[in-house]
N, C-alpha and C positions, 0 to 999 in steps of 0.2 A: 504493500500499499504506500502510495507517494505521500511524503510529509505535507502537511498543510502550510501554505505560505501566508504570512500576515501581509495582506494587500497594502495596508497603511505604511508599514515599514518598508515594504518593497518600492512603493511609489516615492517615499522619501529618499531612498537611496538613488533612485533614477534621477530625482530632482538635483541632489547634490552632485552626482556624477556629471551631469549636464553643466552645472555651474563651474565645476573644476575644469572641464574641458572647453569653457568658453570665456572665462573671465578670471585673470590672475592679477589685476590692477589693484585689488584690495585684499591682500592675503589675510589680514586680521579679521575683516568682515566675513570672509568665507569660513575661516576656522570657527568664528563665533557661531555661524550658521550651522555648522556640523555639530558642535557641541550642544547647541540648543535642541537640535533635532534628536540627538542621542539621549538627552536629558528628558525630553518629552516622551519619547517612545518606550524608554525604559523606566519611566515614571520616577525619576529622581527629584528631590526637593532643591538640590544645588548641584553644581558641577564646576570642574576646573580643567583647563589644559595647560599643562606645564611643559616648558621646553628646556632641553639640556644646554647649559653653558659649560662647554668642556674646559675653558680656561679657569673657571672658578670652582670646577667639580661640584656644581650645584644645579638645581632646577629653579626657574623663575615662572611666575604665573602670567601666561600670555593671554589667557581667557579665564575669567572667573564669573560665574553666573550665580544668582541667588541673592538673598536678603543682604549678605555681607561681602558680596563680590568685590566691591571696590576697596574694602579694607583688607581683604585677603591678598590683593595685588602688591601690597607693601612688602610682603615676606618672600624669602627664598628658602629653599630646602637643600641640605647637603645630600650628596649621593650616600645611599645606605641609611638615610634618616627618614623616619616615618614610612608609611605604606608606599607613597610615590618614590622615595628614595630606594625602597627595597625592590620595587618593580623595575627601576632602571638598573640597578646593580645585578638583578637576576635575569632581566629581559623576559619576564613571565607575568602573565595576568594573575589577578587574585580577587577572590570574594571574601570579604570579612563582615559577617552578620552580628558580631558581638565585639565591637572595637574596644570596649572597656576592658575586656580580658586579653586583648591582643597586645603583646609587649612591643610590637613594631610600630604601634600607633603613636604619632607624635601629637599629644593632646595640648601642647603649649599654644599653638596658633588658635585652636578652637577656643581655649579659655581666654586668650587675649581679645578676640573679637567677640566673644559672648555667644558663640554658635555651637551647641552641643552636636556632635556627630555620633550616631549609634551604629549605622551600617555603611559599608563602602565597597565600591566595585572599581577597580583600577586596571587599566590595560596599557601595554607599551605601544608607542607609535614606532614603526620600524621603516627605515630606508636601507635597502640591501642588507637586511637582517641585523642592522645596528640600531639600537634604541636611541631615538632623538627626542623622545618626550613621553608624556603620560597624560591619558585622559582618566579622570576619576569622577565617579558619581557618588553623591552623598545622600544618605537617608531615603530609602525608598518610601514612597507615600503610604499613608495609612498604617504605618508602623510595620510594614511587611518586610520580608527578607528579599535580597537580590537573588536571582536564580541563575543556573547554568545557561538558560536561554537568553537572559539579560547579557551575561558575559559574552556569548557568541556574537549577539548583535553589536555590542559595544566594540568588540574586536574589529568587525567590518567597518564601523565608523572610524575606529583609529586608523585603519588602513587607508580610508578616505582622506583623513586629516593628513596623514604622512605624504600621500600623493599630492595633496593641495600645497603642503609645505615645499615639496621637491619642485613642483611646478612654479610656485611663487619665487623660489630662489632662482630657478632658470630665467624667469621673467625679469627678476631684479637685475641679474648679470647682464641680460640683453639690453635693459633699460639703461644701465650704467654705461655700457658700450656706446649706446645711442647718444646719451647725454655728453659723454667724453668727446665724441666726434663733433657734437654741436658746440661744445665749449671751444674745441679747436677751431672751428669755423668762425665762432664769434671772436676768438683771440686773433685770428688772421685778419679779421676786419677791424679789430681794436675795440669792440664794444663790450660793456660789462652788463650783467643783469642789474636791474635798478630795483632795489628792495626798500619798501617804506610802508608805514602804516600811520604815521603822524600827520595831524592837521597842518603842522608847521612846514612839512615838506610838500604836502598837497597844495598849500598856498604858494610855494615857490614854483611848482610845476604849472599852476594856473598862470602865473606871471610869465613863465618861460613860453607857454602857448601863445602869449600876446606878443612877445618880443622875437619869437623865432622867425616870423615872416619878414622881419626887416633885415637890412644888411649893416645896420649900425653895430659899432663895437660894443662888447660887453666885457665889463670888469668884474670878475668873480671873487669875492672876498670871503675869508673865513679862516678858522684856525687850521693848523696842520692836521691832516687825517680825516677832515669832514667829508671828503669825496667830491672836491671841486671838479675834478676831471670828468666825474660821472654827469654832473650837471651840465658841463660843457657838451658832453656827448648828446644829452637830451635836447639841448638847443639845436645842435646840428641835425639830429634825427627827426625833429619836428619841423624843420625848415625846408624850403623849396630846394635847398642844396643837398638833401639827404642822400641822392644817388651819386653824388660827386665825392671826391676825396675828403677825408677827415684827417688832417696831419697834426701830430701833437709833438711839442718840443719842450723838454724840461730844461729851461734856461740855466738852472743852477747846477745841472749835472754835466754840462759841457764846458770845457776849459775856455777861458776868455779868449785866448789866442785863436781857437777854432770856431767860435761861435758865429763870426760874421760869415765864414765859409759855409757853415752848417745852415744858416738862415737863407743866405743869398747865392751860395754856390761860388765856384771859381773856374777860371780857365786854366788850361795847361800852362805851366810855367809861372803862375802867379806868385808862387813861393817855392822854397827848395824842394819840398816833397810833393808838389803838385804835379805828378807825372801825367795826369790826364785831366780833362774838364769834368766838372761835377755840377749837376742841378742842385740847387738849394731847396729848403723845405717850402718857401714861398712859391717857387715854380712848380713844385709837386702838388701844392694845394690849389692851383689855379682852377677856378670854377667852383671850389668847394670852401672848406673851412680850415683855418689854422689855429690851433690852441697853443698859446704861449704860457705854459706854466712857470710859476716863480719869476714873473716878469720884473719884480723888484731887484732881481740879480743881474739884469742886463747892464753892461758898463755904459757910462755916459757917452763914449765915443760912438757907440752903435745906436743910441736912442734917437739921434738926428736922422739916421738912415731909416729907422723904423717908422718915425713920424712921417717921412716922405711917402713911405709905402701906403700908410693909412690915408694920407691926404690925396695922393696923386696916382696911387696904384702902380708905381714905377719904381725900378731899382736898377743897379748895375751889379754884375757878378764881380767878385774880387779879381782884380787884375784886367778888367775889361772896361771900355768906354761905350759899350753898346747898351742901350736903354731897353729893359725887358718890361712889358706891361702885363699885369695879372689882375684877375677878378677873384678877390679872396676876401672872405669875411673873417675879421680878427676876434678871437675870444682870448682873454688874458685872465690870469689868476695869481694871487699872492696871498700869503698869510702875514705879510709885513704891514706895519702902519705906513702906507705909501704917502699919505699926506705929511707925515712927519719927515719922510725922506725928501719930499719937495721943499719943505721948509729949510732943511739942512743943505739943500743944493746937490743932493746925491741922485735925484730923479728929476727929470725935465718936467716943469709944470704944464707946458703945452701938450707934451706926450700924455701925461696923466689925464688932462681934460678930454683929449681925443679918445682915449681908451675908456674913459669913465662916462661915456654917453649913456650907457644903461648899466647902472650898477646892480650887482646881484649878491646879496649877503646870504651865506649858507650858515644856518644856526648850528652850534656844536651839539654833539650826541646828548649831552646833559639836558638840553632843552628839547629833545625829541625822544622822550621816554617810550612812547608807543612803538618806536622803530626797534628798540633793543630786542624784545623777543623774536620778532620776525628776522632781524639780522643774525641773532644768535643761532636760530634753527638753520638758517641759510649757511652760515660758516661751519656749523657742526657737520652738515651734510657734506660740504665740500671737504672738510678735514677727514671724514670718515673714508672718502675715496682714496685719500693719500695713505692713511695709516692702516686701512683694512680692519679697524677695530669694530666691535659689535656693541655700540652704544646707542640707546634708544631715545635720549633726550637729556634734559636738565632736571635736577632735583628742585623741589619748590624753593629750598633754602638757597640754592645756587642762583636761581632766576631772581629772587628777592634781593640778594646781595648784588647781582649785576645791575639791577634797577636803583641801588642806593649809592653805587660808585660814580664818581665824577667823570671818569674817562677823559683824562687830559690829552691822551693821544687819539681820542675819538674813535671812528669806525676802524682805523688801521690797528689801534691798540686792541679793540674788541676781537678782531679777526685773529691777531697774534695770540691773544689770551686763550681763545677757544681751541686753536690748533695745539697749544701747549697742553691744555687740559685734556684734550682728546688723546694726546701721546701718553701722558702720565696717568690718566684715569684708570681705575681698575673695576669699577662697578658698572652696573647696567645704565646708570645715569651719571652725568657729570655732577660731582659734589662741590660744595663751596670751597673745600680745601683744595681741590684741583685747580682752582682759578689762580691761586698764588697772588692775591690782591690785598690780603690782610695788611694792615698797617700803611696802606697807601691813601691816596687823596679821597676824600668824600665830598659830596655836593655841599657847598655853602650858600649857593644862590637860592633866592626865594622870590615870590611874587609871580607876576604874569610870565608865562613861558619859562619859569625857572625850575628848580629841582626841589620843591617843597614837599613835605610828607604826603600831603593829600594827592599831588600828582603821581607820586611813586606808587601809593596805595591803589590808585585808580588803574595804573598800568598794569600792576601785578594782578589785580582783580580780573581784568580783561583777559590776561594771559591764562590765569588759573581756570576761569570758567570755560574758555575755549577748549583747554586740555581735557576737562571733565566731559564736555560735550562730545569731543572726539572719542573718548573711551567708551561713551555710550551711544556712538554711531548717530549722533545728532538728536537723539531722542530726549526731548526736554523733560518729560515726565520723570524718567529714570535719572536724568542729571540733576533735577531739583531734588529728588530723594537722596542722591548721593551727597548733594551740598547741604541737605537738611534745610531747605527753604521751600516756599510756596512756588508752584509752577508759574503763577501769574507774575510773581516778583522777578522769577528768572527771566521770563519774556521781556519784562521791562528793562532788566539790566542789559539784555542782548541788544535791545534797541538803543539804550543810552550809551552803551560802551562801543556801539557800532561793530559788534562781533560778526564776522562773515566767514564764508567757506568752511562751514561745518555740516 
């Protein structure tokens, strides 16, 4: 006699198999779906999916469903510790219907979160016979025991989960290769991703939209490391010249004796080492935009020639008397007090006023709190590609600390800090100690646009709510429950804090 097939369970397996073979873009959501289905069909009250972290010889909770799911995810389990640790160590499934009497049971987590566990079913997830994680179901409903039939079905779901993880990893590798190629293309063109969330930057971009269509010179001002070059890129990319060259020159990085040749070119024999003629950066930028970074470092002798280019669009190569005409828009940037340089006679006043037709001040990072979480996540992802580390984000303490730090080096310092933390960090999340910023500068500014406590708390609140929303797949009811607030209040906070993309 043929065995009776449970149609409901069979249809669920077909549904999950279809998902696995059609959509790998959100591996966590797919794993959650698998565990939800296993929990429902085997009638468990709660469930978890734990993944192996070989470096730490431990398991961490990737999915945790049930009343205490959010709290459970704070913990890790060592190999051999508890039922899940035993399953990993022995690569075997297990049914325990009297946990209180089982010495392998790790009761400390249950006690800490206040969730008593009486029965448990746990099975390994295997890829090529190696255990990569564990699915466990807790407390069969109505006080019943888990059965061998439950175990066999859960093993099928575990195989599905392992396949989903394997496919998601393959998909991630492919995505990383694609992103790497895209990054290489972007780098060849010279443009960077532009990451922001703050109203301060949104305001600057709105201004850029208005000035991009003109050919007037723009002087970009701001502290070192605020991203002046990226704002220059945005001016070019939003302008009618976007299809033409964007040429950048760091005036401080080129020796004074070579700067004139670098900007305007030279002919063969113009000086001892000029063995052949060379086009300068202005000639290369013809029809497009030239970005002169650290304009305050241009020597006085060259400033007159630069002024002529701005006024007449003409110049001569070094060693030549032939006049060259170019159609170039000039963007310049400096972190110096250029007005003070003009007063001291170290910078030509007429050149300053011609460059400063459209001044654009870029606020420091300490006045753009909302940008810190978005930039931190971006730099972490970038650093993980380099380091090949398995880090999933920042601890709340680390993020709160980053929001309280003054960042004297601005975005450049933030990027370096996160790359360093990624290299030395040993946990699943970047911890405050990994940032190595203790004892350094803290914000002292306050008032509008400053770094007061209210602004820091608001930025952290937005970051934290978004993270919990992501953990609950955007479900506001579950998120409100995890945050211990009313759903209507959560909806209001999402609107007020402008939380998007969840």
